[in-house]
N, C-alpha and C positions, 0 to 999 in steps of 0.2 A: 658823545660826552664821556669824560674820563671819571670812573669811580675812584674816589680817594679815601684814604684812611689817615685822619690827622693824628690818631693816637690819643692817649689820655691827655687831659688838660695839664699844661705845665704848672709846676709847683710855684706859682707866683700870682700876684694880684696886679691887674693892669689898671693904671689910673685913668688912661684914655684908651679907647679901643684901637687907635693907631699904634699903640705900643705892642700890639699883637703881631704886627707885620714881620718882624724878624723870625718869630717862632713859626708863623704860617708859611713863610717862604722856605724855611729850613725843612718843614714837614712835608709840604706838597709842591714846592717849586714856585717859580714866578710865572705861573700860567693862570689865566682866567678859569675859574671853576666851572664855567658854563660853556663858553665857545672854545676854550682851549688855546686861545691866542697867547703867545709869549708877550708878557707885559713889559714893554720897553720903558714906559714911564713908571713913576712910583705906584706900586700896586694899591688898589683901593680896597680897604677892608669892607667886605660885604656882610650885611646883616640879613640872614635868611628871613627872620621875622623883623619887620621894619622897626627901626629904633624910634620912629615917630609914632608907631601904632602899638607900643607897649612891649616890643622886643628888648631883651636884655642887652645892654650896650657893650659889656665886656665879657659875657659868658662864652666860653670856648665853644660850646655846642652850637652857638648861634652865629659863629664867624667863619667866613670863607674869604677867598680872594677873587677880585673881579676886575675886568678891564672897564674903562670908563664907559664904554658903549653898552655893555650888558647892564651895568649898574644904573646907567641913566634910564634905560628902558624898563627896568624892573620897578623903578620908583618905589613907592611906600605901600604897595598894595597888599602885601602879605602880613596877616596879624598872627599873634600867638594861637588863636583858635583855628585860623584857616591854613596854617602851615602843614597840617596833616593831609591836606588835599593836593599836595605836590609831591613829586619825586625830588630827592636831593642827592647830589653827587657824593656826599659824605655819609649817607644813610642807606642808599638803594643802589641796586645794580643798573645804573644808568647805561652801562655798556650794552646791555640787552635791550633796554628801552628805546635807544636811538640807533639809527644806522646812517651810513654816509654813501651816497651814490654819485660817483664822479666828483667827490669833494663837497657835495651838497648835503647838509644834514636833513634827516627826515625822521618821523616817528616810526618805530618798527611795529607798525600796526598788526600785521598778520601774527607775529610772534607774541605780542601782548595779548591778543584776543584768544590765542590758543592756550595760553597760561591762565588767563582769567576771562572766561566767556561773558562774565557779567559786565565787562568794560570798565571796571573800577580802576585797574591799574593803567589802562589806556588813558582814561580821563585825567589821572594824575600826571602822567607823562605829557599829555598835551597841554595841560595847564602851565607847566614850567616852560615847555617849548614856546608857547605863545607869550608867556610872561616876559621872557628876555628877547623874543623875536629872533630865534635862533637861525632861521633861514631867510632873514630879511636881505633884500637886494636894494641897496641904496639908490636913490634917484640922483640926478645931476645936481651937484652942489651940496648934497647931503653929506655930513661929516660922520661917516660910519665906515671904518676901515676893515671891519671883519670879513666881509664878503671878498674884497680885493685881496687881502693878505691870505685868506684860506685858499683861494685859487692859485695864488703864487706858490704856496706851499704844496698844493696838490700836483702841480706841474713839476716842482722840485722832487716830490716823492716819486712820481712816475719815472723821472729821468734816473733817479737812484735805483729804482727797481730794474730798469733796463741794464744799468751797469752791474748791479748785483748778479743778475741772471747770467751775465757773461763771465763773472769772476768767481762765483761760489764754488765751482768745481776745480778751480786751480789749487795748487798745493796749499796746505793749511796756513802757512805764513803769509801768503798773499790774500787768501780769502778772509782771514781774521782782520787784516788791515782794512779790507773793504767793508766788513761788518762794522768795525769800530767807527770808520768814517761816516757810514750811513747813520748809525745811532747818534753820533755826536751832532750831525747835521739836523736830525729830527729834534734833539734836545734844544738846539739853538733856535730853530724855526718855530717850535711849538705845534699846536694843533695835532695832538696825540691821536685822536680818532681818524684823522685823514691818513696818517701813516699806517695805522692799523688796518684800514680799508685797503689801501694800495698793496700792502704786503700780506694780505690775508692768506695767501697760499704759501707763505714762506715762514714756517714755524720758528726757525732759528732766529730770524730777525724779530718776530713778534715777541718771543720770550725776552729778547734783549731789550726791546723798547719797554716792556712792562717793568723790567728792573731798572732802566735808566731814568725813567720819569719818577722823580721823587714822590712818595706817598701813594703811588698807584695801588689800588686794592688788588693784589695778586690773587687773593682767594677766589675771585670771580672768574678766574681763567684756568684752563687746564695746562698740562705741560707743553702743549703745542701753541699756547697763546690764544685759544678759542674760549668763548664764554662757556662756563661749565655749571652755572648755578643760579638760583633765583631766591631772593629773600621773600618769605612769605609771613603771614600773621594768623594766629589762631582766632577762631570765632566762637562766640557762645550765643544762646538765645536771649533776646532782650525781654523787656516786659511786654505783655500783651497790648496790642493796639485797640482801637475802638471796635474792631471786628473780632477781637479775641485772639488774633494771630500773633505769635511771637516771632519776630524777624531776627536774623543773625546780626550781631554787632561785633566790632573788633575788641579783643581782649588787650588792654593796654600793656605794653612791655613784653608781648608774647612772640615777637618776631624771631624767626630762626631761618637758617639757610637749608636749601635742599639741593643736592647735586643732580644734574641733568646733562644730557647731551641731545636728547630728542624729546620734544613735547608734542603730544597727540591729544587734542581735545576729546574727552570721552565722558563728560559729565554735563548736566544742565540742558534744558531745552527752552531757555529763555530767548525771546527775540534779540537779534543782534542790535545792540543800542546805537550802533553807527547809522542805522537807517534813519531813525528819528533825529538823531543829533546833527545830521548833515542835510536834512530836508526841512526847510523852513515851512511853518504852517501845518505840519503834520501832527495831529493831536494824539497823545498817548494817555493811558490811564495810570493809576498808581502802580500797576505791575509792569509798567513800560511796554505794555502791548498796544498796538495801533488801534485807534477807535475807528470802526467802520460800520456802515449800515448792513445789517444781516441780510436784507433782501437783494442787495446788488453790489455789496463790497465797497461802496463809495466811502472815501476817507474825507477828512476835513479839508484836504487840499484838492482843488479842482483837477479833474482828469487823472487822479491817482487812486488806484483801487488795491485792496489788500484782502487777504483771506488766509485761512489755515492757522498754524501755530503762531504766526506773527500777530494775530488778532486775538485768538482764544487762549494763547499759552499752550502748554502740552495737551494734546487731544488725540482723537483717532484719525486714522487715514480716511475713513468714511466721511467724517465731518469736514476734513480738508478738501476732499473731492467735491462735496456739496457747496463749499464755499468758493471753490474754483468755478463751478458752474454758475453760481449766483454772480460772481464777478464778471464772467464772460457775458452774461446777459446784460449786466449794467453797462459794460463797455460797448456792447452792440447797440443798446438804446441810445447811449451818448453820441456815438458816431452817426447813427441814423438820423438824429435830430439836428445835426450840423449842416 
């Protein structure tokens, strides 16, 4: 997904939200803000916060451009209150949140979990990914051209990379023509992230692509066209809960960017939230720890056992060893009775 910067709101009042189309296309181009497809039909003004659920109709901060396929799938699910639970291409570094493998979009799970071990950023990225069904493969007869067009562009980009590899070391006047031709083809065909994936080892083309696609947030990339930063938000302790514990909460309006080229997880000992979120029937407590029987490690899901920090939270190696022994005993008893 392409991170975009729409700039400050134009000095005008829109009578209808459709009146914003010329300004939006001028600022961020005629590309879908989600899938990146070049919009050959009339671009649809996309309300991040649904206009039928209380989202402002003509507020610049609430407007993006969308293809009809992403717009249809997004429907009216996002409310003004729930919008903070999603990543947005004009607010966050979505270039870091999503990756493309052979032209197929995916959530950059490993990177997001390194940046935020709590899984909060990953959850927001996944909610947007699922909302517009970014990796959807249409069935026969289904009218969704995103997958087919993206794969066409992927092949086109691979062919262009082949040509560029042969020509880039030619004299400057020859190589520059090839570079210009490649970038113009990318602008015409759309799917900016696909081109960035295919040319990931060609910094000269990457920087040219970033400059060529209108409104691309260049601040998220380094001089070689690689992601270089992440937007983060400051936290503060909230009011005590029933147990007397004060939990961290976001400070509104405190977002800022940090520069990075490598991220190494070195804080937090909370269980990986992906375990519970991807395993149906696995009960967790309010600390997101897996609930398991102390004597045998049995969880709420049949034939699944757990122990150690995933159950207790941060604790000692001795306790983890004991939990492993109890779990082994429980598994042995289960298998012996089958």
